[in-house]
C-alpha positions in Angstrom: -3.6 -158.9 -71.9 -7.4 -159.5 -72.0 -8.6 -162.8 -70.8 -10.6 -164.9 -73.2 -14.5 -164.4 -73.4 -16.8 -167.3 -73.9 -20.0 -166.5 -75.8 -22.7 -169.2 -75.6 -24.6 -168.7 -78.7 -23.1 -167.1 -81.8 -26.1 -166.4 -83.9 -27.6 -163.1 -85.2 -26.3 -161.2 -82.1 -23.6 -163.5 -80.9 -21.5 -163.7 -84.1 -21.1 -159.9 -84.7 -20.6 -159.5 -80.9 -17.7 -161.9 -81.2 -16.2 -160.1 -84.2 -16.4 -156.8 -82.2 -14.5 -158.3 -79.4 -11.9 -159.8 -81.8 -11.3 -156.3 -83.2 -10.5 -155.2 -79.6 -7.9 -158.0 -79.4 -9.8 -160.4 -77.2 -9.6 -164.1 -77.7 -13.2 -165.4 -78.2 -14.6 -168.9 -77.6 -17.9 -169.2 -79.3 -20.6 -171.9 -79.4 -23.1 -173.1 -81.9 -25.6 -176.0 -81.9 -24.9 -176.8 -85.5 -21.8 -178.7 -86.7 -22.1 -177.1 -90.0 -21.4 -173.6 -88.6 -18.2 -174.5 -86.8 -16.1 -173.8 -90.0 -17.6 -170.3 -90.3 -16.8 -169.4 -86.7 -13.2 -170.6 -87.1 -12.8 -168.7 -90.3 -13.8 -165.6 -88.4 -11.0 -166.1 -85.8 -13.4 -167.6 -83.2 -12.3 -170.7 -81.3 -15.4 -172.8 -82.2 -17.4 -175.4 -80.0 -20.5 -177.3 -80.8 -22.5 -177.2 -77.6 -26.2 -177.9 -77.1 -27.8 -177.0 -73.8 -30.4 -179.6 -72.8 -32.7 -180.2 -69.9 -30.5 -183.2 -69.0 -27.3 -181.2 -69.2 -25.1 -179.5 -71.9 -23.7 -181.6 -74.7 -20.2 -180.9 -75.9 -16.9 -179.9 -74.5 -18.2 -177.3 -72.0 -15.2 -177.6 -69.8 -12.8 -176.5 -72.6 -15.3 -173.9 -73.9 -15.2 -172.2 -70.3 -11.5 -172.8 -69.5 -9.2 -169.8 -69.3 -12.2 -167.4 -69.7 -13.3 -165.2 -66.8 -16.4 -163.9 -68.6 -19.3 -165.8 -70.0 -22.1 -164.4 -72.2 -25.2 -166.5 -72.1 -27.0 -165.6 -75.4 -29.3 -168.5 -76.1 -33.1 -168.2 -76.6 -35.5 -170.1 -74.4 -37.1 -171.7 -77.4 -40.5 -171.8 -75.7 -42.4 -170.2 -78.6 -41.4 -173.1 -80.9 -42.0 -175.7 -78.2 -44.1 -174.7 -75.1 -42.9 -177.8 -73.4 -39.3 -176.7 -73.1 -37.9 -176.2 -69.7 -35.4 -173.4 -70.1 -34.9 -173.2 -66.4 -33.8 -176.8 -66.2 -31.3 -176.2 -69.0 -29.6 -173.3 -67.2 -29.7 -175.2 -63.8 -27.8 -178.0 -65.5 -25.3 -175.5 -67.0 -24.4 -173.8 -63.7 -22.2 -176.5 -62.2 -20.0 -176.3 -65.2 -19.6 -172.5 -64.7 -18.9 -173.1 -61.0 -16.2 -175.5 -61.8 -14.5 -173.1 -64.2 -12.6 -169.8 -63.5 -15.6 -167.9 -64.8 -16.4 -165.0 -62.4 -18.6 -162.7 -64.5 -21.6 -163.6 -66.5 -23.9 -161.6 -68.7 -27.3 -163.1 -69.3 -29.1 -161.8 -72.4 -32.7 -161.7 -71.3 -35.7 -159.8 -72.7 -38.1 -157.0 -71.8 -40.9 -159.6 -72.1 -40.5 -160.2 -68.5 -42.8 -157.2 -68.1 -46.5 -157.5 -69.2 -48.3 -155.0 -71.5 -50.9 -152.9 -69.7 -53.4 -150.2 -70.7 -52.0 -146.8 -69.9 -48.6 -147.9 -71.0 -46.6 -147.9 -67.8 -43.0 -146.7 -67.6 -40.7 -149.7 -66.8 -37.6 -149.1 -65.0 -34.8 -151.5 -63.6 -36.2 -151.0 -60.2 -39.5 -152.6 -61.0 -40.1 -156.3 -60.4 -40.7 -158.4 -63.4 -44.4 -159.5 -63.7 -44.6 -161.8 -66.8 -47.6 -164.0 -67.2 -46.4 -165.7 -70.4 -44.6 -169.0 -70.2 -41.4 -167.6 -71.9 -41.5 -164.5 -69.8 -41.9 -166.4 -66.5 -39.1 -168.8 -67.4 -36.8 -165.8 -68.2 -37.7 -164.3 -64.8 -36.8 -167.5 -63.0 -33.5 -167.9 -64.8 -32.6 -164.2 -64.0 -33.1 -164.9 -60.5 -31.3 -168.2 -60.5 -28.2 -166.8 -62.0 -28.1 -163.7 -59.8 -28.4 -165.9 -56.7 -25.2 -167.8 -57.5 -22.3 -167.1 -55.0 -19.3 -168.2 -57.2 -19.8 -165.7 -60.0 -21.6 -162.4 -60.6 -24.3 -162.1 -63.1 -25.5 -159.0 -64.9 -28.9 -159.3 -66.5 -29.3 -157.4 -69.7 -33.0 -157.2 -70.9 -33.2 -156.2 -74.6 -36.3 -154.8 -76.2 -37.3 -155.9 -79.7 -34.1 -156.5 -81.8 -33.6 -155.1 -85.3 -30.7 -154.6 -87.6 -29.2 -156.2 -90.8 -31.8 -158.5 -92.4 -34.0 -158.3 -89.5 -36.9 -155.9 -88.7 -40.3 -156.7 -87.1 -41.9 -154.7 -89.9 -41.2 -157.4 -92.4 -43.5 -159.9 -90.4 -46.1 -157.3 -89.4 -46.7 -156.2 -93.0 -48.1 -159.7 -93.7 -50.6 -159.8 -90.9 -54.1 -158.4 -90.5 -56.0 -157.1 -87.5 -52.8 -156.5 -85.4 -53.5 -155.8 -81.8 -52.3 -152.9 -79.8 -51.8 -150.3 -82.6 -51.5 -147.3 -80.2 -48.9 -149.0 -78.0 -45.4 -147.5 -77.7 -42.7 -149.3 -79.7 -39.7 -150.6 -77.8 -36.8 -151.6 -80.1 -33.1 -151.7 -80.1 -30.6 -152.0 -82.9 -27.8 -154.6 -83.2 -25.2 -151.9 -83.0 -26.3 -150.7 -79.7 -26.7 -154.2 -78.3 -23.0 -154.8 -79.0 -22.1 -151.4 -77.7 -23.9 -152.0 -74.4 -22.4 -155.4 -73.8 -18.9 -154.1 -74.5 -19.6 -151.1 -72.1 -20.7 -153.5 -69.4 -17.3 -155.3 -69.6 -15.4 -152.2 -69.9 -16.9 -150.5 -66.9 -16.9 -153.8 -64.9 -20.7 -153.4 -64.2 -21.3 -156.7 -62.5 -24.4 -157.8 -60.5 -26.6 -155.3 -62.2 -29.9 -155.3 -64.1 -30.2 -153.2 -67.3 -33.3 -152.6 -69.5 -32.1 -151.8 -73.0 -34.4 -150.0 -75.6 -33.8 -147.0 -77.8 -35.2 -143.9 -75.8 -37.8 -143.0 -78.5 -41.1 -144.8 -78.4 -43.3 -144.0 -81.3 -46.8 -145.3 -81.7 -46.8 -148.8 -83.1 -49.3 -148.3 -86.0 -47.6 -145.0 -87.1 -44.1 -146.4 -86.9 -44.6 -149.7 -88.6 -46.7 -148.2 -91.4 -43.9 -145.7 -92.0 -41.1 -148.4 -92.0 -43.2 -150.6 -94.3 -43.6 -147.9 -96.7 -39.8 -147.1 -96.7 -39.2 -150.8 -97.3 -41.7 -151.1 -100.2 -43.9 -153.5 -98.1 -47.7 -153.5 -97.7 -48.9 -151.5 -94.7 -50.1 -153.6 -91.8 -53.8 -153.9 -90.8 -54.6 -152.9 -87.3 -57.4 -153.6 -84.7 -58.3 -150.2 -83.5 -61.5 -151.5 -81.8 -59.8 -153.3 -78.9 -58.0 -151.0 -76.3 -54.3 -151.1 -76.8 -51.9 -152.5 -74.1 -48.1 -151.9 -74.0 -45.3 -150.4 -71.9 -42.5 -147.9 -72.2 -39.1 -149.4 -71.5 -36.8 -147.0 -69.8 -33.1 -147.4 -70.3 -32.0 -144.8 -67.6 -29.4 -147.0 -66.1 -27.8 -147.7 -69.4 -27.3 -144.0 -69.9 -26.5 -143.0 -66.4 -24.5 -145.9 -64.9 -22.8 -147.0 -68.2 -22.5 -143.5 -69.6 -23.7 -145.0 -72.8 -25.0 -142.9 -75.7 -27.3 -144.8 -78.1 -26.1 -144.9 -81.7 -28.7 -146.2 -84.0 -32.1 -144.4 -84.3 -35.2 -146.2 -85.0 
């Protein structure tokens, strides 16, 4: 029988991920920061907890949330864009003792390809490359990745997702409203919700622990061309781009996803 999985953060990605595991006969413990969402989680068959991860320590019944599970998926955003003063590293530091005191032995940390900077020439980014973020959010993610991987009582696999898209979510809806968008010639790095879920399940199925994976759909069309096309398909105004300034970007390579996990991407851009 499968041991329970605890998912810290059951939002846009975490909730459908939980449902996918339930279909595979896992018991799922899921957290939300909102009391109002507890009922919805319970109605979907998830053992629901209200947990808020703070810089002073997590609030809520964390011990019960982690009990009986041997796998924890940390799927909470740093929150730095909304509040630059947020110390995401401190939040995770305060969470770690609770993980250590539980029977959790395996952790998946959902990170982001923003740990790599955009550059002219669009470098190919592989898992072997060291992160080099300069933004506040990117640097904090880098530090949390290292912090979790350095722990001795559990093994952490870092999963860096490119830009997320899926039901009711596509970057094109925001870009269509903007003018003078930078980096129009940069490669697009995106991944669909379906593949996010498939990759996480594959990590657990193959017991791929203490690894780092970059996750982006293998095709990387030019930003201006791609988003203009998508906006047209969605009936939205085409974005306006700044072609005067040299474009910066990167190409996220997902070779380890394909080779080590033997994963085949499902949803095209």
